[in-house]
KOLGU-4560 file (N, C-alpha, C; in nm, 3 decimals, padded with zeros to 5 digits):
<recs>
<n_xx: 24.810 n_yy: 09.950 n_zz: 05.382 ca_xx: 24.783 ca_yy: 09.820 ca_zz: 05.300 c_xx: 24.888 c_yy: 09.722 c_zz: 05.318 mol: A seq: 1 type: ARG>
<n_xx: 24.888 n_yy: 09.587 n_zz: 05.343 ca_xx: 24.996 ca_yy: 09.515 ca_zz: 05.370 c_xx: 24.960 c_yy: 09.399 c_zz: 05.294 mol: A seq: 2 type: CYS>
<n_xx: 25.091 n_yy: 09.342 n_zz: 05.234 ca_xx: 25.096 ca_yy: 09.204 ca_zz: 05.168 c_xx: 25.194 c_yy: 09.135 c_zz: 05.233 mol: A seq: 3 type: SER>
<n_xx: 25.182 n_yy: 08.997 n_zz: 05.247 ca_xx: 25.266 ca_yy: 08.919 ca_zz: 05.320 c_xx: 25.290 c_yy: 08.773 c_zz: 05.246 mol: A seq: 4 type: ALA>
<n_xx: 25.416 n_yy: 08.722 n_zz: 05.232 ca_xx: 25.420 ca_yy: 08.602 ca_zz: 05.187 c_xx: 25.501 c_yy: 08.494 c_zz: 05.277 mol: A seq: 5 type: MET>
<n_xx: 25.418 n_yy: 08.395 n_zz: 05.327 ca_xx: 25.470 ca_yy: 08.305 ca_zz: 05.422 c_xx: 25.584 c_yy: 08.216 c_zz: 05.349 mol: A seq: 6 type: CYS>
<n_xx: 25.674 n_yy: 08.182 n_zz: 05.410 ca_xx: 25.771 ca_yy: 08.095 ca_zz: 05.328 c_xx: 25.810 c_yy: 07.965 c_zz: 05.428 mol: A seq: 7 type: VAL>
<n_xx: 25.769 n_yy: 07.842 n_zz: 05.377 ca_xx: 25.802 ca_yy: 07.738 ca_zz: 05.457 c_xx: 25.925 c_yy: 07.673 c_zz: 05.402 mol: A seq: 8 type: ARG>
<n_xx: 26.000 n_yy: 07.651 n_zz: 05.500 ca_xx: 26.141 ca_yy: 07.598 ca_zz: 05.454 c_xx: 26.164 c_yy: 07.479 c_zz: 05.567 mol: A seq: 9 type: ILE>
<n_xx: 26.289 n_yy: 07.403 n_zz: 05.523 ca_xx: 26.293 ca_yy: 07.281 ca_zz: 05.610 c_xx: 26.341 c_yy: 07.338 c_zz: 05.753 mol: A seq: 10 type: SER>
<n_xx: 26.257 n_yy: 07.398 n_zz: 05.836 ca_xx: 26.311 ca_yy: 07.410 ca_zz: 05.967 c_xx: 26.229 c_yy: 07.366 c_zz: 06.049 mol: A seq: 11 type: SER>
<n_xx: 26.279 n_yy: 07.379 n_zz: 06.191 ca_xx: 26.176 ca_yy: 07.258 ca_zz: 06.296 c_xx: 26.052 c_yy: 07.319 c_zz: 06.324 mol: A seq: 12 type: LEU>
<n_xx: 26.056 n_yy: 07.459 n_zz: 06.366 ca_xx: 25.917 ca_yy: 07.504 ca_zz: 06.423 c_xx: 25.902 c_yy: 07.657 c_zz: 06.406 mol: A seq: 13 type: ARG>
<n_xx: 25.976 n_yy: 07.703 n_zz: 06.271 ca_xx: 25.938 ca_yy: 07.867 ca_zz: 06.222 c_xx: 25.893 c_yy: 07.874 c_zz: 06.115 mol: A seq: 14 type: SER>
<n_xx: 25.799 n_yy: 07.970 n_zz: 06.106 ca_xx: 25.760 ca_yy: 08.042 ca_zz: 05.982 c_xx: 25.836 c_yy: 08.168 c_zz: 05.950 mol: A seq: 15 type: HIS>
<n_xx: 25.850 n_yy: 08.212 n_zz: 05.833 ca_xx: 25.928 ca_yy: 08.346 ca_zz: 05.812 c_xx: 25.820 c_yy: 08.397 c_zz: 05.704 mol: A seq: 16 type: SER>
<n_xx: 25.827 n_yy: 08.534 n_zz: 05.687 ca_xx: 25.759 ca_yy: 08.605 ca_zz: 05.603 c_xx: 25.839 c_yy: 08.720 c_zz: 05.535 mol: A seq: 17 type: GLU>
<n_xx: 25.814 n_yy: 08.746 n_zz: 05.413 ca_xx: 25.851 ca_yy: 08.882 ca_zz: 05.355 c_xx: 25.725 c_yy: 08.932 c_zz: 05.352 mol: A seq: 18 type: ALA>
<n_xx: 25.738 n_yy: 09.065 n_zz: 05.411 ca_xx: 25.620 ca_yy: 09.170 ca_zz: 05.433 c_xx: 25.649 c_yy: 09.283 c_zz: 05.345 mol: A seq: 19 type: VAL>
<n_xx: 25.521 n_yy: 09.338 n_zz: 05.286 ca_xx: 25.545 ca_yy: 09.464 ca_zz: 05.208 c_xx: 25.442 c_yy: 09.566 c_zz: 05.287 mol: A seq: 20 type: TRP>
<n_xx: 25.449 n_yy: 09.666 n_zz: 05.328 ca_xx: 25.345 ca_yy: 09.757 ca_zz: 05.351 c_xx: 25.318 c_yy: 09.890 c_zz: 05.269 mol: A seq: 21 type: ILE>
<n_xx: 25.224 n_yy: 09.941 n_zz: 05.283 ca_xx: 25.219 ca_yy: 10.078 ca_zz: 05.218 c_xx: 25.134 c_yy: 10.177 c_zz: 05.318 mol: A seq: 22 type: GLU>
<n_xx: 25.214 n_yy: 10.304 n_zz: 05.375 ca_xx: 25.174 ca_yy: 10.363 ca_zz: 05.457 c_xx: 25.086 c_yy: 10.505 c_zz: 05.387 mol: A seq: 23 type: THR>
<n_xx: 25.025 n_yy: 10.558 n_zz: 05.456 ca_xx: 24.959 ca_yy: 10.690 ca_zz: 05.415 c_xx: 25.058 c_yy: 10.787 c_zz: 05.369 mol: A seq: 24 type: ALA>
<n_xx: 25.154 n_yy: 10.824 n_zz: 05.442 ca_xx: 25.257 ca_yy: 10.907 ca_zz: 05.442 c_xx: 25.393 c_yy: 10.830 c_zz: 05.417 mol: A seq: 25 type: GLU>
<n_xx: 25.504 n_yy: 10.883 n_zz: 05.334 ca_xx: 25.624 ca_yy: 10.811 ca_zz: 05.369 c_xx: 25.674 c_yy: 10.831 c_zz: 05.489 mol: A seq: 26 type: PRO>
<n_xx: 25.766 n_yy: 10.692 n_zz: 05.515 ca_xx: 25.814 ca_yy: 10.675 ca_zz: 05.645 c_xx: 25.971 c_yy: 10.639 c_zz: 05.621 mol: A seq: 27 type: LEU>
<n_xx: 26.049 n_yy: 10.678 n_zz: 05.698 ca_xx: 26.185 ca_yy: 10.649 ca_zz: 05.673 c_xx: 26.199 c_yy: 10.505 c_zz: 05.750 mol: A seq: 28 type: SER>
<n_xx: 26.311 n_yy: 10.452 n_zz: 05.707 ca_xx: 26.328 ca_yy: 10.318 ca_zz: 05.764 c_xx: 26.374 c_yy: 10.311 c_zz: 05.922 mol: A seq: 29 type: VAL>
<n_xx: 26.432 n_yy: 10.430 n_zz: 05.944 ca_xx: 26.449 ca_yy: 10.453 ca_zz: 06.097 c_xx: 26.312 c_yy: 10.455 c_zz: 06.175 mol: A seq: 30 type: GLU>
<n_xx: 26.214 n_yy: 10.533 n_zz: 06.129 ca_xx: 26.084 ca_yy: 10.530 ca_zz: 06.195 c_xx: 26.034 c_yy: 10.429 c_zz: 06.210 mol: A seq: 31 type: GLN>
<n_xx: 26.032 n_yy: 10.325 n_zz: 06.092 ca_xx: 25.950 ca_yy: 10.182 ca_zz: 06.109 c_xx: 26.060 c_yy: 10.115 c_zz: 06.204 mol: A seq: 32 type: VAL>
<n_xx: 26.162 n_yy: 10.100 n_zz: 06.189 ca_xx: 26.236 ca_yy: 10.023 ca_zz: 06.295 c_xx: 26.213 c_yy: 10.084 c_zz: 06.443 mol: A seq: 33 type: GLN>
<n_xx: 26.183 n_yy: 10.206 n_zz: 06.467 ca_xx: 26.162 ca_yy: 10.249 ca_zz: 06.608 c_xx: 26.002 c_yy: 10.216 c_zz: 06.641 mol: A seq: 34 type: ALA>
<n_xx: 25.920 n_yy: 10.195 n_zz: 06.560 ca_xx: 25.812 ca_yy: 10.159 ca_zz: 06.574 c_xx: 25.792 c_yy: 09.994 c_zz: 06.604 mol: A seq: 35 type: ALA>
<n_xx: 25.872 n_yy: 09.931 n_zz: 06.543 ca_xx: 25.858 ca_yy: 09.800 ca_zz: 06.546 c_xx: 25.927 c_yy: 09.774 c_zz: 06.672 mol: A seq: 36 type: LEU>
<n_xx: 26.045 n_yy: 09.851 n_zz: 06.695 ca_xx: 26.140 ca_yy: 09.786 ca_zz: 06.831 c_xx: 26.033 c_yy: 09.835 c_zz: 06.951 mol: A seq: 37 type: ALA>
<n_xx: 25.939 n_yy: 09.929 n_zz: 06.960 ca_xx: 25.843 ca_yy: 09.956 ca_zz: 07.071 c_xx: 25.709 c_yy: 09.875 c_zz: 07.096 mol: A seq: 38 type: ALA>
<n_xx: 25.716 n_yy: 09.791 n_zz: 06.963 ca_xx: 25.564 ca_yy: 09.708 ca_zz: 06.974 c_xx: 25.608 c_yy: 09.596 c_zz: 07.066 mol: A seq: 39 type: ALA>
<n_xx: 25.495 n_yy: 09.547 n_zz: 07.129 ca_xx: 25.505 ca_yy: 09.445 ca_zz: 07.235 c_xx: 25.520 c_yy: 09.315 c_zz: 07.156 mol: A seq: 40 type: PRO>
<n_xx: 25.601 n_yy: 09.245 n_zz: 07.187 ca_xx: 25.601 ca_yy: 09.093 ca_zz: 07.143 c_xx: 25.686 c_yy: 09.092 c_zz: 07.008 mol: A seq: 41 type: GLY>
<n_xx: 25.767 n_yy: 09.228 n_zz: 06.982 ca_xx: 25.838 ca_yy: 09.214 ca_zz: 06.869 c_xx: 25.985 c_yy: 09.256 c_zz: 06.904 mol: A seq: 42 type: VAL>
<n_xx: 26.070 n_yy: 09.163 n_zz: 06.824 ca_xx: 26.215 ca_yy: 09.207 ca_zz: 06.872 c_xx: 26.277 c_yy: 09.266 c_zz: 06.723 mol: A seq: 43 type: THR>
<n_xx: 26.340 n_yy: 09.364 n_zz: 06.725 ca_xx: 26.399 ca_yy: 09.429 ca_zz: 06.599 c_xx: 26.545 c_yy: 09.381 c_zz: 06.631 mol: A seq: 44 type: LEU>
<n_xx: 26.558 n_yy: 09.297 n_zz: 06.495 ca_xx: 26.679 ca_yy: 09.220 ca_zz: 06.476 c_xx: 26.742 c_yy: 09.263 c_zz: 06.352 mol: A seq: 45 type: GLN>
<n_xx: 26.815 n_yy: 09.387 n_zz: 06.323 ca_xx: 26.828 ca_yy: 09.443 ca_zz: 06.198 c_xx: 26.977 c_yy: 09.530 c_zz: 06.197 mol: A seq: 46 type: ASP>
<n_xx: 27.051 n_yy: 09.434 n_zz: 06.145 ca_xx: 27.208 ca_yy: 09.496 ca_zz: 06.147 c_xx: 27.280 c_yy: 09.414 c_zz: 06.030 mol: A seq: 47 type: ASP>
<n_xx: 27.249 n_yy: 09.472 n_zz: 05.909 ca_xx: 27.317 ca_yy: 09.417 ca_zz: 05.810 c_xx: 27.457 c_yy: 09.395 c_zz: 05.803 mol: A seq: 48 type: PRO>
<n_xx: 27.527 n_yy: 09.510 n_zz: 05.886 ca_xx: 27.667 ca_yy: 09.509 ca_zz: 05.871 c_xx: 27.759 c_yy: 09.379 c_zz: 05.940 mol: A seq: 49 type: ALA>
<n_xx: 27.644 n_yy: 09.348 n_zz: 06.037 ca_xx: 27.701 ca_yy: 09.233 ca_zz: 06.110 c_xx: 27.619 c_yy: 09.106 c_zz: 06.062 mol: A seq: 50 type: SER>
<n_xx: 27.534 n_yy: 09.140 n_zz: 05.982 ca_xx: 27.481 ca_yy: 09.014 ca_zz: 05.912 c_xx: 27.376 c_yy: 08.950 c_zz: 06.014 mol: A seq: 51 type: LYS>
<n_xx: 27.306 n_yy: 09.060 n_zz: 06.089 ca_xx: 27.212 ca_yy: 09.002 ca_zz: 06.199 c_xx: 27.076 c_yy: 09.025 c_zz: 06.160 mol: A seq: 52 type: THR>
<n_xx: 26.989 n_yy: 08.941 n_zz: 06.124 ca_xx: 26.826 ca_yy: 08.927 ca_zz: 06.074 c_xx: 26.765 c_yy: 08.832 c_zz: 06.136 mol: A seq: 53 type: TYR>
<n_xx: 26.643 n_yy: 08.829 n_zz: 06.131 ca_xx: 26.573 ca_yy: 08.685 ca_zz: 06.188 c_xx: 26.604 c_yy: 08.569 c_zz: 06.099 mol: A seq: 54 type: PRO>
<n_xx: 26.623 n_yy: 08.450 n_zz: 06.161 ca_xx: 26.633 ca_yy: 08.335 ca_zz: 06.078 c_xx: 26.559 c_yy: 08.222 c_zz: 06.157 mol: A seq: 55 type: MET>
<n_xx: 26.497 n_yy: 08.165 n_zz: 06.087 ca_xx: 26.386 ca_yy: 08.066 ca_zz: 06.161 c_xx: 26.484 c_yy: 07.965 c_zz: 06.229 mol: A seq: 56 type: PRO>
<n_xx: 26.605 n_yy: 07.924 n_zz: 06.210 ca_xx: 26.684 ca_yy: 07.825 ca_zz: 06.270 c_xx: 26.672 c_yy: 07.895 c_zz: 06.427 mol: A seq: 57 type: LEU>
<n_xx: 26.690 n_yy: 08.005 n_zz: 06.460 ca_xx: 26.709 ca_yy: 08.067 ca_zz: 06.580 c_xx: 26.573 c_yy: 08.125 c_zz: 06.629 mol: A seq: 58 type: PHE>
<n_xx: 26.454 n_yy: 08.127 n_zz: 06.591 ca_xx: 26.349 ca_yy: 08.188 ca_zz: 06.619 c_xx: 26.263 c_yy: 08.081 c_zz: 06.706 mol: A seq: 59 type: THR>
<n_xx: 26.288 n_yy: 07.936 n_zz: 06.662 ca_xx: 26.203 ca_yy: 07.826 ca_zz: 06.731 c_xx: 26.193 c_yy: 07.820 c_zz: 06.894 mol: A seq: 60 type: GLY>
<n_xx: 26.088 n_yy: 07.807 n_zz: 06.961 ca_xx: 26.091 ca_yy: 07.812 ca_zz: 07.108 c_xx: 26.118 c_yy: 07.948 c_zz: 07.176 mol: A seq: 61 type: GLY>
<n_xx: 26.079 n_yy: 08.045 n_zz: 07.104 ca_xx: 26.076 ca_yy: 08.202 ca_zz: 07.147 c_xx: 25.922 c_yy: 08.226 c_zz: 07.117 mol: A seq: 62 type: LYS>
<n_xx: 25.887 n_yy: 08.336 n_zz: 07.229 ca_xx: 25.760 ca_yy: 08.384 ca_zz: 07.210 c_xx: 25.758 c_yy: 08.505 c_zz: 07.091 mol: A seq: 63 type: ASP>
<n_xx: 25.863 n_yy: 08.575 n_zz: 07.092 ca_xx: 25.841 ca_yy: 08.712 ca_zz: 07.010 c_xx: 25.862 c_yy: 08.679 c_zz: 06.849 mol: A seq: 64 type: ASP>
<n_xx: 25.807 n_yy: 08.782 n_zz: 06.772 ca_xx: 25.808 ca_yy: 08.790 ca_zz: 06.638 c_xx: 25.944 c_yy: 08.880 c_zz: 06.627 mol: A seq: 65 type: VAL>
<n_xx: 26.030 n_yy: 08.803 n_zz: 06.547 ca_xx: 26.149 ca_yy: 08.890 ca_zz: 06.512 c_xx: 26.151 c_yy: 08.943 c_zz: 06.391 mol: A seq: 66 type: TYR>
<n_xx: 26.192 n_yy: 09.091 n_zz: 06.388 ca_xx: 26.195 ca_yy: 09.151 ca_zz: 06.229 c_xx: 26.308 c_yy: 09.207 c_zz: 06.206 mol: A seq: 67 type: VAL>
<n_xx: 26.333 n_yy: 09.205 n_zz: 06.077 ca_xx: 26.460 ca_yy: 09.261 ca_zz: 06.045 c_xx: 26.473 c_yy: 09.285 c_zz: 05.880 mol: A seq: 68 type: GLY>
<n_xx: 26.574 n_yy: 09.335 n_zz: 05.823 ca_xx: 26.576 ca_yy: 09.343 ca_zz: 05.698 c_xx: 26.482 c_yy: 09.489 c_zz: 05.643 mol: A seq: 69 type: ARG>
<n_xx: 26.471 n_yy: 09.571 n_zz: 05.736 ca_xx: 26.351 ca_yy: 09.692 ca_zz: 05.698 c_xx: 26.434 c_yy: 09.749 c_zz: 05.593 mol: A seq: 70 type: VAL>
<n_xx: 26.358 n_yy: 09.795 n_zz: 05.495 ca_xx: 26.398 ca_yy: 09.863 ca_zz: 05.366 c_xx: 26.264 c_yy: 09.948 c_zz: 05.300 mol: A seq: 71 type: ARG>
<n_xx: 26.306 n_yy: 10.041 n_zz: 05.256 ca_xx: 26.242 ca_yy: 10.119 ca_zz: 05.168 c_xx: 26.207 c_yy: 10.032 c_zz: 05.043 mol: A seq: 72 type: LYS>
<n_xx: 26.066 n_yy: 10.034 n_zz: 04.999 ca_xx: 26.041 ca_yy: 09.979 ca_zz: 04.878 c_xx: 26.080 c_yy: 10.068 c_zz: 04.756 mol: A seq: 73 type: ASP>
<n_xx: 26.132 n_yy: 09.996 n_zz: 04.647 ca_xx: 26.203 ca_yy: 10.067 ca_zz: 04.548 c_xx: 26.073 c_yy: 10.085 c_zz: 04.439 mol: A seq: 74 type: LEU>
<n_xx: 25.974 n_yy: 10.056 n_zz: 04.454 ca_xx: 25.867 ca_yy: 10.042 ca_zz: 04.372 c_xx: 25.770 c_yy: 10.150 c_zz: 04.413 mol: A seq: 75 type: ALA>
<n_xx: 25.772 n_yy: 10.185 n_zz: 04.538 ca_xx: 25.657 ca_yy: 10.260 ca_zz: 04.605 c_xx: 25.718 c_yy: 10.360 c_zz: 04.691 mol: A seq: 76 type: ASN>
<n_xx: 25.684 n_yy: 10.483 n_zz: 04.680 ca_xx: 25.747 ca_yy: 10.581 ca_zz: 04.765 c_xx: 25.658 c_yy: 10.555 c_zz: 04.925 mol: A seq: 77 type: GLU>
<n_xx: 25.572 n_yy: 10.520 n_zz: 04.928 ca_xx: 25.509 ca_yy: 10.493 ca_zz: 05.067 c_xx: 25.500 c_yy: 10.350 c_zz: 05.105 mol: A seq: 78 type: ASN>
<n_xx: 25.597 n_yy: 10.303 n_zz: 05.042 ca_xx: 25.625 ca_yy: 10.139 ca_zz: 05.089 c_xx: 25.740 c_yy: 10.111 c_zz: 05.157 mol: A seq: 79 type: GLY>
<n_xx: 25.718 n_yy: 10.023 n_zz: 05.256 ca_xx: 25.837 ca_yy: 09.962 ca_zz: 05.336 c_xx: 25.837 c_yy: 09.803 c_zz: 05.330 mol: A seq: 80 type: ILE>
<n_xx: 25.943 n_yy: 09.734 n_zz: 05.317 ca_xx: 25.951 ca_yy: 09.598 ca_zz: 05.294 c_xx: 26.045 c_yy: 09.538 c_zz: 05.453 mol: A seq: 81 type: THR>
<n_xx: 25.994 n_yy: 09.410 n_zz: 05.470 ca_xx: 26.076 ca_yy: 09.366 ca_zz: 05.601 c_xx: 26.065 c_yy: 09.203 c_zz: 05.584 mol: A seq: 82 type: PHE>
<n_xx: 26.144 n_yy: 09.147 n_zz: 05.654 ca_xx: 26.161 ca_yy: 09.000 ca_zz: 05.685 c_xx: 26.119 c_yy: 08.985 c_zz: 05.823 mol: A seq: 83 type: TRP>
<n_xx: 26.031 n_yy: 08.868 n_zz: 05.865 ca_xx: 26.007 ca_yy: 08.829 ca_zz: 05.989 c_xx: 26.005 c_yy: 08.657 c_zz: 06.017 mol: A seq: 84 type: LEU>
<n_xx: 26.040 n_yy: 08.645 n_zz: 06.145 ca_xx: 26.024 ca_yy: 08.491 ca_zz: 06.171 c_xx: 25.979 c_yy: 08.490 c_zz: 06.298 mol: A seq: 85 type: SER>
<n_xx: 25.907 n_yy: 08.386 n_zz: 06.336 ca_xx: 25.861 ca_yy: 08.344 ca_zz: 06.459 c_xx: 25.815 c_yy: 08.205 c_zz: 06.464 mol: A seq: 86 type: SER>
<n_xx: 25.808 n_yy: 08.151 n_zz: 06.599 ca_xx: 25.773 ca_yy: 08.027 ca_zz: 06.605 c_xx: 25.624 c_yy: 07.980 c_zz: 06.582 mol: A seq: 87 type: ASP>
<n_xx: 25.631 n_yy: 07.883 n_zz: 06.499 ca_xx: 25.483 ca_yy: 07.885 ca_zz: 06.426 c_xx: 25.378 c_yy: 07.818 c_zz: 06.524 mol: A seq: 88 type: GLN>
<n_xx: 25.412 n_yy: 07.751 n_zz: 06.644 ca_xx: 25.334 ca_yy: 07.711 ca_zz: 06.741 c_xx: 25.307 c_yy: 07.797 c_zz: 06.833 mol: A seq: 89 type: ILE>
<n_xx: 25.406 n_yy: 07.842 n_zz: 06.906 ca_xx: 25.408 ca_yy: 07.944 ca_zz: 07.015 c_xx: 25.334 c_yy: 08.067 c_zz: 06.971 mol: A seq: 90 type: ARG>
<n_xx: 25.383 n_yy: 08.145 n_zz: 06.870 ca_xx: 25.333 ca_yy: 08.285 ca_zz: 06.805 c_xx: 25.210 c_yy: 08.241 c_zz: 06.718 mol: A seq: 91 type: LYS>
<n_xx: 25.232 n_yy: 08.153 n_zz: 06.642 ca_xx: 25.142 ca_yy: 08.109 ca_zz: 06.514 c_xx: 25.017 c_yy: 08.049 c_zz: 06.586 mol: A seq: 92 type: GLY>
<n_xx: 25.019 n_yy: 07.996 n_zz: 06.683 ca_xx: 24.891 ca_yy: 07.923 ca_zz: 06.769 c_xx: 24.867 c_yy: 07.974 c_zz: 06.872 mol: A seq: 93 type: ALA>
<n_xx: 24.949 n_yy: 07.859 n_zz: 06.979 ca_xx: 24.916 ca_yy: 07.859 ca_zz: 07.121 c_xx: 24.926 c_yy: 08.005 c_zz: 07.201 mol: A seq: 94 type: ALA>
<n_xx: 25.047 n_yy: 08.052 n_zz: 07.201 ca_xx: 25.074 ca_yy: 08.213 ca_zz: 07.264 c_xx: 24.940 c_yy: 08.300 c_zz: 07.188 mol: A seq: 95 type: LEU>
<n_xx: 24.961 n_yy: 08.310 n_zz: 07.067 ca_xx: 24.863 ca_yy: 08.416 ca_zz: 06.996 c_xx: 24.724 c_yy: 08.404 c_zz: 07.040 mol: A seq: 96 type: ASN>
<n_xx: 24.699 n_yy: 08.276 n_zz: 07.082 ca_xx: 24.542 ca_yy: 08.259 ca_zz: 07.121 c_xx: 24.541 c_yy: 08.332 c_zz: 07.234 mol: A seq: 97 type: ALA>
<n_xx: 24.621 n_yy: 08.292 n_zz: 07.323 ca_xx: 24.627 ca_yy: 08.350 ca_zz: 07.480 c_xx: 24.642 c_yy: 08.494 c_zz: 07.451 mol: A seq: 98 type: VAL>
<n_xx: 24.704 n_yy: 08.550 n_zz: 07.379 ca_xx: 24.752 ca_yy: 08.697 ca_zz: 07.384 c_xx: 24.612 c_yy: 08.774 c_zz: 07.322 mol: A seq: 99 type: GLN>
<n_xx: 24.541 n_yy: 08.721 n_zz: 07.220 ca_xx: 24.445 ca_yy: 08.765 ca_zz: 07.169 c_xx: 24.312 c_yy: 08.771 c_zz: 07.268 mol: A seq: 100 type: ILE>
<n_xx: 24.299 n_yy: 08.671 n_zz: 07.349 ca_xx: 24.192 ca_yy: 08.646 ca_zz: 07.450 c_xx: 24.222 c_yy: 08.742 c_zz: 07.563 mol: A seq: 101 type: ALA>
<n_xx: 24.351 n_yy: 08.762 n_zz: 07.603 ca_xx: 24.377 ca_yy: 08.871 ca_zz: 07.696 c_xx: 24.355 c_yy: 09.010 c_zz: 07.636 mol: A seq: 102 type: GLU>
<n_xx: 24.363 n_yy: 09.049 n_zz: 07.524 ca_xx: 24.350 ca_yy: 09.157 ca_zz: 07.476 c_xx: 24.211 c_yy: 09.180 c_zz: 07.450 mol: A seq: 103 type: TYR>
<n_xx: 24.147 n_yy: 09.086 n_zz: 07.421 ca_xx: 24.002 ca_yy: 09.101 ca_zz: 07.406 c_xx: 23.924 c_yy: 09.140 c_zz: 07.580 mol: A seq: 104 type: LEU>
<n_xx: 23.970 n_yy: 09.046 n_zz: 07.677 ca_xx: 23.926 ca_yy: 09.066 ca_zz: 07.802 c_xx: 23.963 c_yy: 09.218 c_zz: 07.834 mol: A seq: 105 type: LEU>
<n_xx: 24.069 n_yy: 09.266 n_zz: 07.808 ca_xx: 24.114 ca_yy: 09.413 ca_zz: 07.851 c_xx: 24.005 c_yy: 09.495 c_zz: 07.795 mol: A seq: 106 type: GLN>
<n_xx: 23.978 n_yy: 09.489 n_zz: 07.648 ca_xx: 23.915 ca_yy: 09.573 ca_zz: 07.576 c_xx: 23.755 c_yy: 09.566 c_zz: 07.615 mol: A seq: 107 type: THR>
<n_xx: 23.707 n_yy: 09.461 n_zz: 07.674 ca_xx: 23.577 ca_yy: 09.458 ca_zz: 07.760 c_xx: 23.569 c_yy: 09.543 c_zz: 07.856 mol: A seq: 108 type: GLU>
<n_xx: 23.678 n_yy: 09.504 n_zz: 07.941 ca_xx: 23.678 ca_yy: 09.584 ca_zz: 08.049 c_xx: 23.677 c_yy: 09.744 c_zz: 08.054 mol: A seq: 109 type: LYS>
<n_xx: 23.719 n_yy: 09.775 n_zz: 07.944 ca_xx: 23.723 ca_yy: 09.940 ca_zz: 07.920 c_xx: 23.607 c_yy: 09.982 c_zz: 07.846 mol: A seq: 110 type: ARG>
<n_xx: 23.525 n_yy: 09.907 n_zz: 07.772 ca_xx: 23.394 ca_yy: 09.940 ca_zz: 07.736 c_xx: 23.287 c_yy: 09.968 c_zz: 07.822 mol: A seq: 111 type: ALA>
</recs>
């Protein structure tokens, strides 16, 4: 299960979301970070010690979805929370449409 809240702030071209996920089994923060880092089109940007995390000011004009602040959900043992930011035009509309079409074409070829 997943729940997300999109945040619109005064930024040029980015959306950000606070995301909560619930998994079938408990996962560690490290497991989730590894899965996100391996996902195509995702850049893990998660280093609280150096205050490195996704910010809409820096994700505009880029294709990837930037994910950080990955944490265990304190209210749910199978829950994880994270913050993400991406360009609302590139990933939110134009590029996303192309990537979905490419995925569907590849899936159709395999069927």
